[in-house]
C-alpha positions, 0 to 999 in steps of 0.5 A: 446442506448437511453439516459434514459437507459444510465443514469440509467446504469451510476447511477447504476454503481455509486450506486453499486460501492459506496455501494460495497466499503462501504460494503467491508469496513464493512465486512473487505472483499476485495472490488474487490469481491463485485465490480465483483459481482455487475458487474455480477448482473448489467450486465448479470443478470439485463441487466442494464449495457451494456458497449458495447452499452453505450460506443461503440468504446469509451469503451476501450480508456476510460478504458485505460485512467482510468487505466493510472490514477490508475497507476499514483496514485499508483506510487506516493507512490514509493520512490527511497530511498527504492531501497537501500534495495530492488532494487536487489530483484525487478530487479530479480522479474521484469526479472527472476520472470516475465519470470518464470510466463510467461513460466509456465503460457503458459504451464498451459493455454495450457495443463490445460485450453486447449487453443491454443499456441498463446492464451496461450502465450498471456494470460500468458503475461497478467497474469504476472501483479499483482494488485496494487488495491488489494495489497494496501488494503491488505498491509494496513491491514497487515502492514508487518514488514521488506522489504516485504511491499515495495517489494510487493508495487513496484512489484504491480505497476511496473510489470503492464506496463511490463505485458501489454507491453509483451502482446502487443509484443506477439500479434504484433510478432504473427501477423507479423510471420503469415504475413511475417515469423519467422524472421520478427516476431522476429524483430518486437518484438525487435523493438517494445520493444525498441520503447515502452521503448523509447516512454514511458520514453520520454513522462513520463519524459518530462511530469514529468519535466513540472509538477514539474517545474510548482509546484516548481515555484508556477505557479499553484493555489492550486485548479488547481494543481490536474486538471493540474496533471490529464491533464499531465497524460492524455497528457503523456499517449496519446502522448506515445501511439501515438508514440508506442502502449501501451507504455502509461502505462510506461509513466504514471508509470515513471511520477508518480515515478519521481514526487513522488521523486521530493521533491515538495508538492503533498498533493493536487494532492495525495488527489484528485487522491486517491478519483478519483482512488477509483471512477474509480476502482469501475466503471471499475470493474463493467463495465468490469464484466458486459461484461462477459457472465456466460456461458463463466465461465461454459465452463471453468468448472473444468479446470478454477479451476485447472488453478487458483490453478496451478497459485497460488500453483505452478507458484507464489512460483517458481517465487519468489524462482527463484527471491529471491534465492540469496537475504538476505530475510528470508525464512518467507519473501519469503513464504509471497511474494510467497503467495501474487500475486492478479490480478486486474484491469490492467489484466481485462482491457488488457484481454478485449482488446485483446479478441476483437483483437484475435476475437471470436474464439481465444480470447474466453477464455481470459476474463473468464480465467483472471476473474477466476484468479482475483476472485480466487487470490483475495479470496485466498490472501485477506482472507489468507494473513493476517493470514499467516503474523501473523503466520510467525511473520511478522504482529501483530493482535493488534500492541503494538509497539510505534512510538516515534516522537522525539529522544531526551534523554528522548524519547530514555530512554522511547524507551529503557524501552519499547523495553526491555519490549519486545515491538517494538519501532521506533524513528523518528527525524530530528536531526541527533545527536539525531538519531545517539545517539538513534541508538547507544543505540540499538533503531530502528530509522528513520531520517525523518520529520514526517510532510512530506506527504509520512511519513506513506508510508515510515516508516516501521510500522510493529508491531507499533500500536500507536504514541507518539508525544514528540518533544519540539515543541507543534505545531509540536506535534499537526500537527504530531497527525493530520497527522497520525490520519488516519493511527493509529486512534485518540484513538492511538495518544498521545502528550505531554501537550502544555505549553500554556495550562499549563502556560496560560490556552489556550485551543487548538481547539479540532481538533488540539489536541489528548490524552495528555500523562502521567498526567495533566500538564506534558509539554516537559520542565518539563519532560526533566528537571526531566530527566536531573536532574537524574530521571530514567525510570524504569520498576517495577513488582508489587506483592501482597507484593509490590503493586502500593500503596507501589510503590508510597510510596517508591517514596514519590508520585513523580513517574510518571507512563508512561506505564502499562504492562499486559501480552503482552499488553502495555497501554499508560497512558494518562492524562484522563484515570484512570489505575488500577494496580494489582499484577502480572502486571508491570509499567514503570515510571519516578522515582526520582533519590534518588530511584536508589536502588528501586526494579525493 
């Protein structure tokens, strides 16, 4: 293939990939759907992107390296602290659940699609994987409450190397059985499993140790941290694969988990890897979809649709049922997990590799069946998982809950009032005494530094839609606002007025401030002083006879409105927005101590 067509094809992949990601964001659709559509258009329709001609023998080594980078980036979000609650469920998912999916998948591929037993066994092994590239965006949209979010995130990343390795073992065992008999094939499978695990663990752990050591000793300048991390990912993947085929996915996944839990700063690495993974995902889906021939889908016909339905409606629910039957998960959480197993880039890449290994006769159905399941699961789960979570009460359409940064007595008082009004509250603090006191008052708390890089991933933000930074440290409040602005949006980030602005009239730069809480000039010291002097946080229902004006007269104009409740909506009062309180609504306010007999 000449240079000019290759240049046009590469440019098409980047333009189509970026355009598909942007359009998916605008339409609130799973990006993979549009990426696959772009791949089909760029490949079989327009014949611009012709992967085999463009890359030749480099195609699948390149795809494998890209998948390794994507898995490493995903595993950086996994934390051992989550395993205390969900570890047993994950163990069952990775063992019993995987075996149920594999066994039923074999039957479905053989009896529904009509594939032979060997291709069916291989296809089912490939489809044990889920899709972190799809699950991640779905979870960010839903923000489910409870343990289902961490479970789905861990499963989506760790199950991928398990599925890929299972496919390799099946293929190697089959080839050895044909050549030397069943006993030899069984031994090859066992030996391959041991070598794969050992190779992956050694390469991944060694690479993680070296990278963490360099980061801890500050041996790398900031601008090289991401590049060196990428080098170690490629090194771990390549060395592991040289030791044992396809063990590299274990290596990079383990490496990512170990680095994420090492305690070193990963800000530079995470930001770079997120952008790189987005680019790689866009390019890979277009590249692999461009290789699929339309007639292959036509050959599947109704059998492809039936197989997808079987995997979604039968296999996944039975897998979750077998994995969670003795767990503490509620039935609602089990139903949600049973309806969340999209397939993604790992299934597509592994199926494409083994289709070539099996040859045109046995491997012909692998790729179309896999892509059919990818499209079917992404469409089904991408469009229905959020409504289902809302129906099950595991998510909120417009989350009204509050994340309070600080668990001091005043913040705890606010948390109690808001929680008693029926809205979720989560308090975050590093002061163990404050956390313990707030927890004893019945509030949900997390002992964590809000400024740590992975705070957004580690917090259970189900039902939480806004953040109030209320620590005594104005700089911490500003940094917390910056840290969480991407997650909540700047309109939903609030902080107390800095004392320098009140005392010295020093205005902070616009990018270092958010919306100021409650009213002009209310610093932490002023609020805490009033609260410690006996002022109370009370909820008052307004009526025609006792409207907001009479409420203020009753408190001699000293009441400070904090929140405005209208039906099921909670509005945080800020220093710039005027609130119109009407009869039938409620106000949560800080009222003077002399008014303890006020109507509430």
